[in-house]
N, CA, C and O atoms as CSV, one atom per row, in Angstrom:
chain,resi,resn,atom,element,x,y,z
A,1,UNK,N,N,-15.632,57.211,44.616
A,1,UNK,CA,C,-15.772,56.021,43.801
A,1,UNK,C,C,-16.560,56.398,42.538
A,1,UNK,O,O,-17.684,56.888,42.642
A,2,UNK,N,N,-15.986,56.178,41.353
A,2,UNK,CA,C,-16.689,56.542,40.117
A,2,UNK,C,C,-17.859,55.596,39.869
A,2,UNK,O,O,-17.837,54.450,40.318
A,3,UNK,N,N,-18.886,56.071,39.152
A,3,UNK,CA,C,-20.039,55.207,38.872
A,3,UNK,C,C,-19.646,54.055,37.948
A,3,UNK,O,O,-18.731,54.175,37.133
A,4,UNK,N,N,-20.341,52.966,38.092
A,4,UNK,CA,C,-20.087,51.775,37.281
A,4,UNK,C,C,-20.572,52.044,35.857
A,4,UNK,O,O,-21.753,52.337,35.672
A,5,UNK,N,N,-19.691,51.955,34.823
A,5,UNK,CA,C,-20.128,52.244,33.458
A,5,UNK,C,C,-21.119,51.216,32.919
A,5,UNK,O,O,-21.826,51.490,31.948
A,6,UNK,N,N,-21.178,50.032,33.540
A,6,UNK,CA,C,-22.132,49.019,33.081
A,6,UNK,C,C,-23.545,49.300,33.575
A,6,UNK,O,O,-24.505,48.717,33.070
A,7,UNK,N,N,-23.681,50.187,34.558
A,7,UNK,CA,C,-24.992,50.509,35.124
A,7,UNK,C,C,-25.196,52.020,35.071
A,7,UNK,O,O,-25.075,52.697,36.091
A,8,UNK,N,N,-25.507,52.557,33.877
A,8,UNK,CA,C,-25.630,54.011,33.767
A,8,UNK,C,C,-26.809,54.576,34.549
A,8,UNK,O,O,-26.817,55.768,34.858
A,9,UNK,N,N,-27.808,53.753,34.880
A,9,UNK,CA,C,-28.963,54.271,35.621
A,9,UNK,C,C,-28.632,54.534,37.086
A,9,UNK,O,O,-29.441,55.117,37.808
A,10,UNK,N,N,-27.451,54.109,37.530
A,10,UNK,CA,C,-27.045,54.377,38.909
A,10,UNK,C,C,-26.280,55.693,39.051
A,10,UNK,O,O,-25.931,56.095,40.161
A,11,UNK,N,N,-26.019,56.361,37.929
A,11,UNK,CA,C,-25.313,57.639,37.996
A,11,UNK,C,C,-26.153,58.654,38.749
A,11,UNK,O,O,-27.379,58.638,38.642
A,12,UNK,N,N,-25.524,59.529,39.501
A,12,UNK,CA,C,-26.297,60.589,40.147
A,12,UNK,C,C,-26.837,61.546,39.090
A,12,UNK,O,O,-26.222,61.731,38.040
A,13,UNK,N,N,-27.986,62.152,39.372
A,13,UNK,CA,C,-28.581,63.100,38.430
A,13,UNK,C,C,-27.705,64.337,38.335
A,13,UNK,O,O,-27.141,64.793,39.330
A,14,UNK,N,N,-27.599,64.867,37.143
A,14,UNK,CA,C,-26.775,66.044,36.923
A,14,UNK,C,C,-27.678,67.227,36.610
A,14,UNK,O,O,-28.637,67.103,35.849
A,15,UNK,N,N,-27.368,68.363,37.196
A,15,UNK,CA,C,-28.113,69.583,36.952
A,15,UNK,C,C,-27.280,70.482,36.051
A,15,UNK,O,O,-26.078,70.643,36.265
A,16,UNK,N,N,-27.918,71.066,35.047
A,16,UNK,CA,C,-27.179,71.939,34.138
A,16,UNK,C,C,-27.100,73.354,34.689
A,16,UNK,O,O,-26.008,73.914,34.779
A,17,UNK,N,N,-28.211,73.934,35.054
A,17,UNK,CA,C,-28.257,75.275,35.630
A,17,UNK,C,C,-29.305,75.298,36.725
A,17,UNK,O,O,-30.164,74.421,36.814
A,18,UNK,N,N,-29.216,76.284,37.522
A,18,UNK,CA,C,-30.167,76.440,38.622
A,18,UNK,C,C,-31.580,76.586,38.067
A,18,UNK,O,O,-31.809,77.403,37.175
A,19,UNK,N,N,-32.518,75.814,38.575
A,19,UNK,CA,C,-33.921,75.935,38.193
A,19,UNK,C,C,-34.326,75.060,37.020
A,19,UNK,O,O,-35.520,74.872,36.786
A,20,UNK,N,N,-33.371,74.518,36.277
A,20,UNK,CA,C,-33.723,73.663,35.150
A,20,UNK,C,C,-33.927,72.230,35.641
A,20,UNK,O,O,-33.304,71.804,36.614
A,21,UNK,N,N,-34.787,71.505,34.972
A,21,UNK,CA,C,-35.000,70.115,35.402
A,21,UNK,C,C,-33.745,69.288,35.162
A,21,UNK,O,O,-32.945,69.611,34.283
A,22,UNK,N,N,-33.573,68.245,35.923
A,22,UNK,CA,C,-32.397,67.394,35.745
A,22,UNK,C,C,-32.482,66.617,34.434
A,22,UNK,O,O,-33.561,66.425,33.874
A,23,UNK,N,N,-31.339,66.184,33.968
A,23,UNK,CA,C,-31.299,65.361,32.765
A,23,UNK,C,C,-31.893,63.992,33.095
A,23,UNK,O,O,-31.702,63.477,34.196
A,24,UNK,N,N,-32.605,63.414,32.148
A,24,UNK,CA,C,-33.153,62.079,32.427
A,24,UNK,C,C,-32.032,61.056,32.548
A,24,UNK,O,O,-31.002,61.158,31.881
A,25,UNK,N,N,-32.247,60.092,33.392
A,25,UNK,CA,C,-31.264,59.027,33.571
A,25,UNK,C,C,-31.352,58.054,32.403
A,25,UNK,O,O,-32.417,57.827,31.827
A,26,UNK,N,N,-30.234,57.508,32.087
A,26,UNK,CA,C,-30.214,56.479,31.052
A,26,UNK,C,C,-30.585,55.158,31.712
A,26,UNK,O,O,-29.796,54.579,32.459
A,27,UNK,N,N,-31.787,54.693,31.428
A,27,UNK,CA,C,-32.268,53.450,32.033
A,27,UNK,C,C,-32.534,52.429,30.946
A,27,UNK,O,O,-32.856,52.783,29.812
A,28,UNK,N,N,-32.402,51.190,31.290
A,28,UNK,CA,C,-32.752,50.171,30.299
A,28,UNK,C,C,-34.263,50.206,30.071
A,28,UNK,O,O,-35.018,50.585,30.966
A,29,UNK,N,N,-34.705,49.813,28.879
A,29,UNK,CA,C,-36.145,49.825,28.620
A,29,UNK,C,C,-36.863,48.842,29.532
A,29,UNK,O,O,-36.289,47.829,29.931
A,30,UNK,N,N,-38.122,49.136,29.866
A,30,UNK,CA,C,-38.868,48.208,30.721
A,30,UNK,C,C,-39.105,46.894,29.982
A,30,UNK,O,O,-39.180,46.885,28.753
A,31,UNK,N,N,-39.223,45.804,30.701
A,31,UNK,CA,C,-39.449,44.522,30.038
A,31,UNK,C,C,-40.805,44.499,29.348
A,31,UNK,O,O,-41.785,45.045,29.855
A,32,UNK,N,N,-40.847,43.869,28.204
A,32,UNK,CA,C,-42.080,43.752,27.436
A,32,UNK,C,C,-42.803,42.498,27.907
A,32,UNK,O,O,-42.208,41.421,27.945
A,33,UNK,N,N,-44.085,42.621,28.268
A,33,UNK,CA,C,-44.809,41.429,28.713
A,33,UNK,C,C,-44.932,40.423,27.575
A,33,UNK,O,O,-45.019,40.798,26.406
A,34,UNK,N,N,-44.939,39.157,27.927
A,34,UNK,CA,C,-44.999,38.113,26.904
A,34,UNK,C,C,-46.354,38.093,26.201
A,34,UNK,O,O,-46.423,37.803,25.006
A,35,UNK,N,N,-47.405,38.388,26.906
A,35,UNK,CA,C,-48.738,38.444,26.306
A,35,UNK,C,C,-49.350,39.786,26.650
A,35,UNK,O,O,-49.381,40.178,27.816
A,36,UNK,N,N,-49.834,40.486,25.648
A,36,UNK,CA,C,-50.390,41.804,25.914
A,36,UNK,C,C,-51.777,41.708,26.541
A,36,UNK,O,O,-52.133,42.538,27.377
A,37,UNK,N,N,-52.553,40.719,26.153
A,37,UNK,CA,C,-53.892,40.559,26.703
A,37,UNK,C,C,-53.975,39.186,27.356
A,37,UNK,O,O,-53.778,38.173,26.685
A,38,UNK,N,N,-54.261,39.136,28.650
A,38,UNK,CA,C,-54.363,37.826,29.278
A,38,UNK,C,C,-55.566,37.053,28.745
A,38,UNK,O,O,-56.598,37.637,28.414
A,39,UNK,N,N,-55.420,35.756,28.668
A,39,UNK,CA,C,-56.505,34.913,28.185
A,39,UNK,C,C,-57.636,34.908,29.209
A,39,UNK,O,O,-57.402,34.818,30.414
A,40,UNK,N,N,-58.850,35.007,28.714
A,40,UNK,CA,C,-59.998,34.969,29.611
A,40,UNK,C,C,-60.273,33.514,29.979
A,40,UNK,O,O,-60.319,32.638,29.116
A,41,UNK,N,N,-60.453,33.276,31.259
A,41,UNK,CA,C,-60.700,31.923,31.750
A,41,UNK,C,C,-62.155,31.782,32.187
A,41,UNK,O,O,-62.710,32.677,32.824
A,42,UNK,N,N,-62.759,30.664,31.844
A,42,UNK,CA,C,-64.163,30.399,32.167
A,42,UNK,C,C,-64.252,29.272,33.185
A,42,UNK,O,O,-63.527,28.281,33.095
A,43,UNK,N,N,-65.145,29.432,34.152
A,43,UNK,CA,C,-65.370,28.348,35.107
A,43,UNK,C,C,-66.410,27.385,34.536
A,43,UNK,O,O,-66.935,27.610,33.445
A,44,UNK,N,N,-66.704,26.325,35.264
A,44,UNK,CA,C,-67.605,25.289,34.769
A,44,UNK,C,C,-69.012,25.836,34.532
A,44,UNK,O,O,-69.696,25.392,33.610
A,45,UNK,N,N,-69.452,26.791,35.348
A,45,UNK,CA,C,-70.785,27.372,35.180
A,45,UNK,C,C,-70.856,28.149,33.868
A,45,UNK,O,O,-71.835,28.035,33.130
A,46,UNK,N,N,-69.821,28.939,33.576
A,46,UNK,CA,C,-69.805,29.733,32.346
A,46,UNK,C,C,-69.744,28.832,31.109
A,46,UNK,O,O,-70.409,29.102,30.109
A,47,UNK,N,N,-68.953,27.771,31.178
A,47,UNK,CA,C,-68.864,26.844,30.042
A,47,UNK,C,C,-70.203,26.143,29.837
A,47,UNK,O,O,-70.654,25.981,28.704
A,48,UNK,N,N,-70.838,25.728,30.930
A,48,UNK,CA,C,-72.140,25.064,30.830
A,48,UNK,C,C,-73.179,26.004,30.224
A,48,UNK,O,O,-73.961,25.591,29.367
A,49,UNK,N,N,-73.194,27.258,30.657
A,49,UNK,CA,C,-74.134,28.234,30.092
A,49,UNK,C,C,-73.860,28.461,28.609
A,49,UNK,O,O,-74.788,28.556,27.807
A,50,UNK,N,N,-72.593,28.547,28.255
A,50,UNK,CA,C,-72.210,28.784,26.867
A,50,UNK,C,C,-72.645,27.629,25.966
A,50,UNK,O,O,-73.056,27.846,24.826
A,51,UNK,N,N,-72.552,26.406,26.480
A,51,UNK,CA,C,-72.905,25.230,25.688
A,51,UNK,C,C,-74.364,24.820,25.836
A,51,UNK,O,O,-74.847,23.980,25.076
A,52,UNK,N,N,-75.071,25.398,26.800
A,52,UNK,CA,C,-76.476,25.067,27.004
A,52,UNK,C,C,-76.683,23.699,27.630
A,52,UNK,O,O,-77.665,23.016,27.340
A,53,UNK,N,N,-75.750,23.301,28.490
A,53,UNK,CA,C,-75.852,22.007,29.173
A,53,UNK,C,C,-75.655,22.234,30.668
A,53,UNK,O,O,-75.362,23.349,31.101
A,54,UNK,N,N,-75.819,21.169,31.455
A,54,UNK,CA,C,-75.596,21.291,32.895
A,54,UNK,C,C,-74.103,21.154,33.204
A,54,UNK,O,O,-73.320,20.716,32.361
A,55,UNK,N,N,-73.730,21.530,34.411
A,55,UNK,CA,C,-72.326,21.478,34.830
A,55,UNK,C,C,-71.792,20.049,34.811
A,55,UNK,O,O,-70.638,19.813,34.452
A,56,UNK,N,N,-72.629,19.113,35.196
A,56,UNK,CA,C,-72.202,17.707,35.214
A,56,UNK,C,C,-71.822,17.238,33.810
A,56,UNK,O,O,-70.876,16.469,33.645
A,57,UNK,N,N,-72.562,17.703,32.801
A,57,UNK,CA,C,-72.236,17.328,31.418
A,57,UNK,C,C,-70.873,17.867,31.008
A,57,UNK,O,O,-70.126,17.197,30.295
A,58,UNK,N,N,-70.546,19.082,31.461
A,58,UNK,CA,C,-69.233,19.655,31.149
A,58,UNK,C,C,-68.139,18.772,31.728
A,58,UNK,O,O,-67.162,18.474,31.041
A,59,UNK,N,N,-68.282,18.349,32.980
A,59,UNK,CA,C,-67.272,17.481,33.596
A,59,UNK,C,C,-67.213,16.119,32.910
A,59,UNK,O,O,-66.131,15.576,32.690
A,60,UNK,N,N,-68.376,15.573,32.574
A,60,UNK,CA,C,-68.415,14.268,31.917
A,60,UNK,C,C,-67.751,14.341,30.539
A,60,UNK,O,O,-66.983,13.453,30.167
A,61,UNK,N,N,-68.051,15.408,29.783
A,61,UNK,CA,C,-67.444,15.584,28.462
A,61,UNK,C,C,-65.935,15.802,28.577
A,61,UNK,O,O,-65.170,15.327,27.737
A,62,UNK,N,N,-65.511,16.521,29.618
A,62,UNK,CA,C,-64.077,16.766,29.811
A,62,UNK,C,C,-63.351,15.462,30.103
A,62,UNK,O,O,-62.324,15.174,29.489
A,63,UNK,N,N,-63.876,14.671,31.035
A,63,UNK,CA,C,-63.232,13.407,31.401
A,63,UNK,C,C,-63.324,12.374,30.278
A,63,UNK,O,O,-62.474,11.491,30.173
A,64,UNK,N,N,-64.348,12.485,29.449
A,64,UNK,CA,C,-64.499,11.565,28.322
A,64,UNK,C,C,-63.714,11.977,27.089
A,64,UNK,O,O,-63.698,11.242,26.102
A,65,UNK,N,N,-63.065,13.127,27.120
A,65,UNK,CA,C,-62.273,13.577,25.986
A,65,UNK,C,C,-63.058,14.291,24.907
A,65,UNK,O,O,-62.529,14.547,23.826
A,66,UNK,N,N,-64.306,14.615,25.178
A,66,UNK,CA,C,-65.120,15.305,24.180
A,66,UNK,C,C,-64.886,16.810,24.209
A,66,UNK,O,O,-64.977,17.469,23.173
A,67,UNK,N,N,-64.587,17.358,25.371
A,67,UNK,CA,C,-64.376,18.796,25.563
A,67,UNK,C,C,-62.882,19.045,25.759
A,67,UNK,O,O,-62.195,18.200,26.333
A,68,UNK,N,N,-62.359,20.189,25.294
A,68,UNK,CA,C,-60.934,20.484,25.528
A,68,UNK,C,C,-60.600,20.460,27.018
A,68,UNK,O,O,-61.436,20.784,27.861
A,69,UNK,N,N,-59.384,20.078,27.318
A,69,UNK,CA,C,-58.937,19.971,28.713
A,69,UNK,C,C,-58.843,21.352,29.354
A,69,UNK,O,O,-58.421,22.308,28.702
A,70,UNK,N,N,-59.230,21.468,30.619
A,70,UNK,CA,C,-59.123,22.753,31.310
A,70,UNK,C,C,-57.693,23.019,31.768
A,70,UNK,O,O,-56.853,22.121,31.804
A,71,UNK,N,N,-57.444,24.272,32.113
A,71,UNK,CA,C,-56.175,24.686,32.704
A,71,UNK,C,C,-56.335,24.567,34.210
A,71,UNK,O,O,-57.338,25.024,34.759
A,72,UNK,N,N,-55.370,23.966,34.886
A,72,UNK,CA,C,-55.435,23.826,36.337
A,72,UNK,C,C,-54.516,24.847,36.977
A,72,UNK,O,O,-53.317,24.874,36.702
A,73,UNK,N,N,-55.080,25.687,37.831
A,73,UNK,CA,C,-54.324,26.688,38.578
A,73,UNK,C,C,-54.547,26.371,40.049
A,73,UNK,O,O,-55.615,26.638,40.599
A,74,UNK,N,N,-53.541,25.806,40.671
A,74,UNK,CA,C,-53.721,25.344,42.049
A,74,UNK,C,C,-54.685,24.175,42.057
A,74,UNK,O,O,-54.424,23.133,41.457
A,75,UNK,N,N,-55.804,24.360,42.745
A,75,UNK,CA,C,-56.831,23.310,42.781
A,75,UNK,C,C,-58.059,23.707,41.977
A,75,UNK,O,O,-59.109,23.074,42.086
A,76,UNK,N,N,-57.927,24.749,41.175
A,76,UNK,CA,C,-59.052,25.286,40.415
A,76,UNK,C,C,-58.862,24.963,38.937
A,76,UNK,O,O,-57.757,25.083,38.408
A,77,UNK,N,N,-59.929,24.559,38.282
A,77,UNK,CA,C,-59.876,24.271,36.842
A,77,UNK,C,C,-60.700,25.297,36.095
A,77,UNK,O,O,-61.834,25.605,36.461
A,78,UNK,N,N,-60.096,25.819,35.033
A,78,UNK,CA,C,-60.754,26.810,34.186
A,78,UNK,C,C,-60.473,26.468,32.728
A,78,UNK,O,O,-59.455,25.854,32.407
A,79,UNK,N,N,-61.383,26.870,31.858
A,79,UNK,CA,C,-61.208,26.677,30.432
A,79,UNK,C,C,-60.884,28.021,29.796
A,79,UNK,O,O,-61.471,29.043,30.151
A,80,UNK,N,N,-59.951,28.012,28.860
A,80,UNK,CA,C,-59.626,29.241,28.134
A,80,UNK,C,C,-60.767,29.537,27.178
A,80,UNK,O,O,-61.206,28.660,26.435
A,81,UNK,N,N,-61.248,30.774,27.199
A,81,UNK,CA,C,-62.392,31.161,26.374
A,81,UNK,C,C,-62.079,31.006,24.890
A,81,UNK,O,O,-62.938,30.582,24.117
A,82,UNK,N,N,-60.854,31.348,24.487
A,82,UNK,CA,C,-60.511,31.237,23.067
A,82,UNK,C,C,-60.474,29.778,22.604
A,82,UNK,O,O,-60.822,29.487,21.459
A,83,UNK,N,N,-60.059,28.865,23.473
A,83,UNK,CA,C,-60.026,27.440,23.117
A,83,UNK,C,C,-61.448,26.901,22.974
A,83,UNK,O,O,-61.738,26.148,22.043
A,84,UNK,N,N,-62.330,27.282,23.889
A,84,UNK,CA,C,-63.732,26.836,23.813
A,84,UNK,C,C,-64.400,27.414,22.568
A,84,UNK,O,O,-65.133,26.708,21.876
A,85,UNK,N,N,-64.152,28.697,22.279
A,85,UNK,CA,C,-64.747,29.320,21.090
A,85,UNK,C,C,-64.264,28.625,19.818
A,85,UNK,O,O,-65.057,28.378,18.909
A,86,UNK,N,N,-62.977,28.310,19.747
A,86,UNK,CA,C,-62.426,27.613,18.578
A,86,UNK,C,C,-63.025,26.207,18.467
A,86,UNK,O,O,-63.313,25.733,17.368
A,87,UNK,N,N,-63.210,25.549,19.613
A,87,UNK,CA,C,-63.797,24.213,19.633
A,87,UNK,C,C,-65.231,24.253,19.101
A,87,UNK,O,O,-65.641,23.373,18.345
A,88,UNK,N,N,-65.986,25.269,19.496
A,88,UNK,CA,C,-67.364,25.423,19.008
A,88,UNK,C,C,-67.357,25.727,17.513
A,88,UNK,O,O,-68.167,25.177,16.766
A,89,UNK,N,N,-66.442,26.608,17.065
A,89,UNK,CA,C,-66.352,26.947,15.638
A,89,UNK,C,C,-65.990,25.735,14.784
A,89,UNK,O,O,-66.387,25.650,13.621
A,90,UNK,N,N,-65.238,24.800,15.359
A,90,UNK,CA,C,-64.847,23.579,14.639
A,90,UNK,C,C,-65.909,22.486,14.756
A,90,UNK,O,O,-65.624,21.321,14.476
A,91,UNK,N,N,-67.119,22.841,15.161
A,91,UNK,CA,C,-68.250,21.919,15.299
A,91,UNK,C,C,-68.031,20.864,16.375
A,91,UNK,O,O,-68.444,19.716,16.218
A,92,UNK,N,N,-67.386,21.251,17.458
A,92,UNK,CA,C,-67.240,20.430,18.660
A,92,UNK,C,C,-66.648,19.046,18.392
A,92,UNK,O,O,-67.285,18.042,18.710
A,93,UNK,N,N,-65.443,18.968,17.813
A,93,UNK,CA,C,-64.843,17.652,17.563
A,93,UNK,C,C,-64.386,16.993,18.857
A,93,UNK,O,O,-64.150,17.665,19.861
A,94,UNK,N,N,-64.264,15.675,18.821
A,94,UNK,CA,C,-63.731,14.952,19.982
A,94,UNK,C,C,-62.261,15.269,20.123
A,94,UNK,O,O,-61.575,15.495,19.127
A,95,UNK,N,N,-61.769,15.289,21.348
A,95,UNK,CA,C,-60.345,15.584,21.613
A,95,UNK,C,C,-59.578,14.321,21.812
A,95,UNK,O,O,-58.370,14.363,22.044
């Protein structure tokens, strides 16, 4: 059965001469990740320390719309560090 021309990476390796390394297979390029650096996520303790307030204030400000909304992963809430930094740079506007 001849190899499928649509899938060149399935071809058997070919040897040119005895002792020489095989020719590299023609493979499709690896997928490029959508984001090269994952966003750093902060928990409520880290956000409170960064803002100089207690954890309860962070939750109160979040529910009141004063602080940017956290990202929910499962049952855990985290704030993106870049969003909090931008919020601080913009003089902490209401959301």
